[in-house]
C-alpha positions in Angstrom: 74.8 -49.3 -32.8 72.0 -47.6 -34.8 68.6 -46.7 -33.3 65.4 -45.9 -35.2 62.4 -44.4 -33.5 59.3 -46.2 -34.7 57.0 -44.6 -32.2 56.4 -42.3 -29.1 57.9 -39.4 -31.1 56.4 -36.1 -30.2 53.5 -38.0 -28.6 52.9 -40.1 -25.6 51.9 -43.5 -27.0 53.3 -46.1 -29.4 56.7 -46.8 -27.8 58.8 -48.7 -30.3 62.6 -48.5 -30.8 64.7 -50.5 -33.2 68.3 -51.1 -32.4 70.6 -52.6 -35.1 74.2 -53.7 -35.4 76.1 -56.2 -37.6 72.9 -57.8 -38.8 71.2 -58.2 -35.4 67.9 -56.4 -34.8 66.4 -55.7 -31.4 63.1 -54.1 -30.7 62.6 -52.3 -27.4 58.9 -52.0 -26.6 56.1 -52.7 -29.1 53.2 -50.5 -28.1 49.9 -49.4 -29.7 49.4 -45.8 -30.7 46.4 -44.5 -28.7 44.2 -41.5 -29.5 42.4 -40.3 -32.6 42.4 -41.2 -36.3 46.1 -40.6 -36.8 46.9 -43.1 -34.1 44.6 -45.7 -35.7 46.3 -45.2 -39.1 49.7 -45.8 -37.5 48.5 -49.1 -35.9 47.1 -50.5 -39.1 49.8 -49.5 -41.6 52.6 -52.0 -42.3 55.4 -52.2 -39.7 58.4 -50.2 -40.6 60.6 -53.3 -40.9 59.9 -57.0 -41.6 58.9 -58.5 -38.2 60.5 -61.8 -39.2 63.9 -59.9 -39.4 63.8 -58.9 -35.7 65.9 -61.2 -33.5 64.4 -60.2 -30.1 62.0 -57.9 -28.3 62.7 -56.4 -24.9 59.8 -54.8 -22.9 60.2 -52.0 -20.3 56.7 -52.6 -18.8 53.2 -54.0 -19.6 51.2 -50.9 -20.4 49.5 -51.2 -23.8 51.2 -48.2 -25.3 54.4 -50.3 -24.7 53.2 -53.8 -25.5 49.8 -53.7 -27.4 51.3 -54.2 -30.9 53.0 -57.5 -29.9 50.3 -59.8 -31.2 50.4 -58.0 -34.6 54.2 -58.4 -34.7 53.9 -62.1 -34.0 51.0 -62.6 -36.5 53.2 -61.0 -39.2 56.2 -63.2 -38.7 58.2 -62.3 -35.6 59.5 -65.5 -34.0 62.1 -64.3 -31.6 62.1 -64.2 -27.8 60.2 -61.5 -25.9 62.2 -60.7 -22.8 60.6 -59.1 -19.7 60.3 -59.3 -16.0 58.1 -61.9 -14.3 55.5 -59.3 -13.2 55.4 -57.8 -16.7 54.7 -61.2 -18.2 51.9 -61.8 -15.6 50.4 -58.4 -16.5 50.7 -58.9 -20.3 48.8 -62.2 -19.9 45.9 -60.0 -18.7 46.3 -56.8 -20.7 47.0 -58.3 -24.2 44.1 -60.7 -24.0 41.9 -57.8 -22.9 43.2 -55.7 -25.8 42.4 -58.5 -28.2 38.8 -58.5 -26.9 38.7 -54.7 -27.5 40.0 -55.1 -31.0 37.3 -57.7 -31.8 34.6 -55.5 -30.4 35.8 -52.5 -32.5 35.9 -54.6 -35.6 32.4 -55.9 -35.0 31.1 -52.3 -34.4 32.7 -51.0 -37.6 32.3 -54.1 -39.7 36.1 -54.3 -40.2 38.9 -56.8 -39.5 40.3 -56.7 -36.0 43.9 -55.5 -35.6 44.3 -58.8 -33.7 42.1 -61.3 -31.9 42.0 -62.8 -28.5 43.5 -66.0 -29.9 46.3 -64.1 -31.5 47.0 -62.3 -28.3 47.1 -65.6 -26.4 49.4 -67.1 -29.1 51.9 -64.2 -28.7 52.3 -65.1 -25.0 54.2 -68.3 -26.0 57.1 -66.1 -27.1 57.7 -64.5 -23.7 60.8 -65.3 -21.7 61.1 -63.9 -18.2 64.4 -62.4 -16.9 65.5 -61.8 -13.3 66.6 -58.3 -12.4 70.2 -57.3 -13.0 71.1 -60.6 -14.8 72.9 -60.2 -18.1 71.3 -61.8 -21.2 73.1 -62.1 -24.6 71.4 -61.5 -27.9 73.3 -62.2 -31.1 77.0 -61.9 -31.4 77.6 -58.7 -29.4 74.5 -57.5 -27.6 73.8 -58.0 -23.9 71.1 -56.4 -21.8 69.9 -56.4 -18.2 66.7 -55.2 -16.5 66.8 -52.9 -13.5 63.5 -52.7 -11.4 62.2 -49.2 -11.9 58.9 -49.4 -9.9 56.7 -47.3 -12.3 54.2 -50.2 -12.1 54.5 -53.9 -11.2 57.3 -55.4 -13.3 58.5 -52.1 -14.8 62.2 -52.0 -15.7 65.0 -49.8 -17.0 66.7 -51.6 -19.9 70.4 -51.3 -20.2 71.6 -52.5 -23.6 75.3 -52.9 -24.5 77.2 -53.8 -27.7 80.4 -54.3 -25.7 81.5 -50.7 -26.5 78.6 -48.4 -25.8 75.6 -48.6 -23.4 72.1 -47.5 -24.4 69.6 -47.1 -21.5 65.8 -46.9 -21.8 64.0 -45.3 -18.9 60.6 -46.7 -20.0 58.1 -44.7 -18.0 60.0 -43.0 -15.2 58.2 -43.5 -11.9 58.0 -40.9 -9.1 59.7 -40.8 -5.7 57.5 -41.1 -2.6 54.6 -42.9 -4.3 51.8 -44.2 -2.1 52.2 -47.8 -3.0 55.2 -48.3 -5.3 58.8 -48.1 -4.2 61.1 -45.2 -5.3 62.8 -45.5 -8.7 66.5 -46.2 -8.3 69.1 -43.8 -9.6 71.5 -44.7 -12.3 75.1 -43.6 -12.5 76.2 -43.8 -16.1 75.2 -44.6 -19.7 76.5 -43.5 -23.1 73.1 -42.9 -24.5 69.7 -42.4 -22.8 66.2 -42.7 -24.2 64.1 -40.8 -21.7 60.4 -40.2 -21.4 59.0 -36.7 -21.3 55.3 -37.0 -20.6 55.3 -34.3 -17.9 58.4 -32.4 -19.2 56.6 -29.1 -19.1 54.7 -29.5 -15.8 55.0 -29.9 -12.1 52.6 -32.2 -10.2 50.5 -30.6 -7.5 52.2 -31.2 -4.2 49.1 -31.6 -2.1 48.0 -34.6 -0.1 46.2 -36.9 -2.6 44.4 -38.8 0.2 42.9 -35.6 1.6 42.1 -34.3 -1.9 40.2 -37.5 -2.7 38.4 -37.4 0.7 37.3 -33.8 0.1 35.8 -34.7 -3.4 34.1 -37.8 -1.9 32.5 -35.8 0.9 31.4 -33.0 -1.5 29.7 -35.5 -3.8 28.1 -37.3 -0.8 26.8 -33.9 0.5 25.0 -33.4 -2.9 23.6 -37.0 -2.8 25.6 -37.9 -5.9 27.7 -40.6 -7.3 31.5 -40.2 -7.8 32.7 -41.8 -11.1 36.5 -42.3 -11.3 37.7 -43.4 -14.8 40.9 -45.3 -13.9 43.8 -47.2 -15.4 43.6 -50.8 -14.5 47.3 -51.2 -13.6 48.5 -49.2 -10.7 46.0 -46.3 -10.6 42.9 -48.3 -9.6 44.9 -50.0 -6.8 46.3 -46.6 -5.6 42.8 -45.2 -5.4 41.6 -48.2 -3.4 44.5 -47.7 -1.0 43.5 -44.0 -0.5 39.9 -45.0 0.1 41.0 -47.6 2.6 43.0 -45.0 4.5 40.1 -42.5 4.4 37.6 -45.0 5.7 40.0 -46.3 8.4 40.5 -42.8 9.6 36.7 -42.1 9.4 37.3 -39.2 7.0 34.6 -40.4 4.6 31.3 -42.1 5.2 30.9 -45.8 4.8 29.3 -45.7 1.3 29.5 -48.4 -1.4 32.7 -48.6 -3.4 32.7 -50.6 -6.7 35.6 -51.7 -8.8 34.0 -52.1 -12.1 36.8 -53.3 -14.4 37.4 -57.0 -15.0 41.0 -56.2 -16.0 41.6 -54.1 -12.8 40.2 -56.9 -10.7 42.7 -59.4 -12.2 45.6 -56.9 -11.8 44.6 -56.3 -8.2 44.8 -60.0 -7.5 48.4 -59.9 -8.7 49.6 -57.2 -6.3 49.9 -59.4 -3.3 51.7 -62.0 -5.4 54.5 -59.5 -6.3 54.8 -58.0 -2.8 58.5 -57.3 -3.2 57.8 -54.6 -5.8 55.6 -52.3 -3.6 55.4 -51.0 -0.1 52.2 -52.8 1.2 52.9 -55.6 3.7 51.1 -58.9 3.2 48.3 -58.3 5.7 47.8 -54.7 4.6 47.8 -55.7 0.9 44.9 -58.1 1.6 43.0 -55.6 3.7 43.4 -52.7 1.2 41.9 -54.6 -1.7 38.9 -55.7 0.2 37.7 -52.1 0.3 35.7 -52.4 -2.9 33.0 -54.7 -4.2 34.3 -56.2 -7.4 32.0 -56.1 -10.5 33.1 -58.9 -12.8 30.2 -59.1 -15.3 28.6 -56.6 -17.7 25.2 -57.4 -16.3 26.3 -56.5 -12.8 27.9 -53.3 -14.1 24.6 -52.2 -15.6 22.8 -52.9 -12.4 24.9 -50.4 -10.4 23.8 -47.6 -12.8 20.4 -47.8 -11.0 22.0 -46.9 -7.7 19.9 -44.2 -6.0 22.3 -43.1 -3.2 25.9 -41.9 -2.9 28.5 -44.4 -4.1 31.9 -44.5 -5.7 32.5 -46.3 -9.0 36.0 -46.9 -10.2 35.8 -48.1 -13.8 38.0 -48.4 -16.9 39.2 -46.8 -19.1 41.3 -44.1 -17.5 41.0 -41.7 -20.4 37.3 -42.4 -20.9 38.1 -43.7 -24.4 36.3 -47.0 -24.0 35.3 -49.6 -21.4 32.6 -49.7 -18.8 33.1 -46.1 -17.6 31.3 -44.9 -20.8 28.1 -46.6 -19.7 28.4 -44.9 -16.3 29.0 -41.5 -18.0 25.9 -41.9 -20.0 23.9 -42.4 -16.8 25.5 -39.9 -14.5 27.2 -37.1 -16.6 24.1 -35.0 -17.1 23.2 -34.7 -13.4 24.8 -31.8 -11.4 24.9 -33.7 -8.1 27.4 -36.2 -9.6 31.2 -35.9 -10.0 33.5 -37.3 -12.6 37.1 -37.4 -11.2 40.1 -37.9 -13.5 43.2 -39.2 -11.8 45.7 -39.6 -14.7 47.1 -38.3 -17.9 44.5 -37.6 -20.6 45.9 -38.0 -24.2 44.8 -36.0 -27.1 41.6 -37.0 -28.9 40.3 -38.9 -25.9 37.0 -38.4 -24.0 38.9 -37.6 -20.9 40.9 -34.8 -22.6 37.7 -33.2 -23.9 36.0 -33.3 -20.5 39.0 -32.0 -18.6 39.3 -29.3 -21.2 35.9 -28.0 -20.3 33.7 -29.4 -23.1 30.0 -29.1 -22.2 28.8 -31.7 -24.6 29.9 -35.4 -24.6 29.1 -37.6 -27.6 28.7 -41.3 -27.1 27.2 -43.8 -29.6 25.8 -41.0 -31.7 24.0 -39.4 -28.8 25.2 -36.0 -27.3 25.0 -35.8 -23.5 25.0 -32.4 -21.8 27.8 -32.2 -19.2 26.2 -31.2 -15.9 28.2 -33.3 -13.5 31.2 -31.6 -11.9 34.5 -32.5 -13.6 37.4 -32.7 -11.2 41.1 -33.8 -11.6 43.8 -34.9 -9.1 47.2 -35.0 -10.8 49.1 -36.0 -7.6 48.3 -39.7 -8.4 50.5 -39.6 -11.6 53.0 -42.5 -11.8 55.1 -40.4 -14.2 57.8 -38.1 -12.9 57.3 -34.4 -13.5 60.1 -32.3 -14.8 61.7 -31.5 -11.4 61.6 -35.2 -10.5 63.2 -36.1 -13.9 65.9 -33.5 -13.4 66.6 -34.8 -9.9 66.8 -38.4 -11.2 69.3 -37.3 -14.0 71.4 -35.4 -11.4 72.7 -38.8 -10.1 74.6 -39.6 -13.3 78.3 -39.3 -12.5 79.0 -38.4 -16.2 76.6 -37.0 -18.7 75.4 -39.2 -21.5 76.7 -38.4 -25.0 73.2 -37.9 -26.1 69.7 -37.9 -24.5 66.7 -38.8 -26.7 63.4 -37.5 -25.5 60.3 -39.6 -26.4 56.9 -40.4 -24.9 55.8 -36.8 -24.6 53.8 -34.3 -26.6 56.0 -31.9 -28.6 55.6 -29.0 -26.2 56.5 -31.1 -23.2 59.5 -32.6 -24.9 60.8 -29.2 -26.0 60.4 -27.8 -22.5 62.3 -30.7 -20.9 65.0 -30.4 -23.6 65.6 -26.8 -22.7 65.7 -27.6 -19.0 68.2 -30.4 -19.4 70.5 -28.4 -21.7 70.5 -25.5 -19.3 71.0 -27.5 -16.1 73.5 -30.1 -17.3 74.8 -28.9 -20.6 74.1 -32.2 -22.2 73.1 -32.8 -25.9 69.4 -33.5 -26.0 67.5 -34.6 -29.2 63.8 -34.9 -29.8 63.6 -37.5 -32.6 61.1 -37.5 -35.4 59.0 -40.5 -36.4 61.2 -43.0 -38.3 64.3 -41.0 -37.7 67.6 -43.0 -37.2 70.8 -42.2 -35.4 74.2 -43.9 -35.3 75.5 -44.3 -31.8 79.3 -44.2 -31.9 
């Protein structure tokens, strides 16, 4: 086998891995690069190989940095099957169409051609084929793969690919043990080669009680008479926040103030949670009760109306990195008033609005207008669905035999280098941080 790293190298987004042997080409993940101008350039430049030459695509999970380039791949000639779990397909049917709408909006704003359209996103869904967990699927003359439920988000899977001689495992995004909603990621015992994420390779998550932390921030904001804005990822994070608010209200630890879920995508994803009840820890009745905690805001007109709210409230809105979506309209309204709070509950990539606010910027530019940051900026990192370095090392400790080589991707350079050193010191394994477009023979 040969592997070429077409993305997620020394950065967190754009996961794309090309595996080749004896004329068969398989792509694992096909994500968008997210962030600043450099990411935009990577998305619009020609794909590194002819899409029509790729025999199959396998997806670890539905997040856009792992799937968002699929409509472009199909538009440019890919005609093979796209393999994934049932829940991943259900999420992609939501996320890719939403991404197509975002691409159209950006194109209209900048008088350019969209990367892809809603129609092209919908067309790409026809190529999807769902696979049950732990069932072997053959590709070409020698490749087989299977998916193992990994519980990072709904449908997330480890991919174990074999050419009959060597096994190559992709962690995708490695979930955390003891999450509030999702199940624990299973341990693996062996693989010849491992492609491992390193998002938090240089950090430990805070070990506090996220429910109490959220409750304290709610109560502090209410005491000031303010509004709490929570930029949130639509898949997993918004649902976890609603679970915490449900528990806080049930235990009477926060007042009964309005809670709004202002994200059409998060609303659709939330409606899937009770369908795929075997992938998380919420029982049927609890699942239904938890997601009644918020008032859903499906339309843009309703979203604008809640900006006029004159009393304490909680608004959960996309996007999670304040890089687009309805949360930007809420920031315009609330960011310059000291009684309000902006709470970030997830990773903030470079060149995003969230990264600048968390980094202490006192001015926030939106639509050519500069807003003074007076609202309190808070973070809770205990909600992360990515394992920190101790959790990654603990997961690796279950391997009965060390891989021949570990490739660290999906992490900024410093995080990957830090994790590389820790793995080498603890296990004595060979660890590589691949460069963009770098290839390796696996033999």
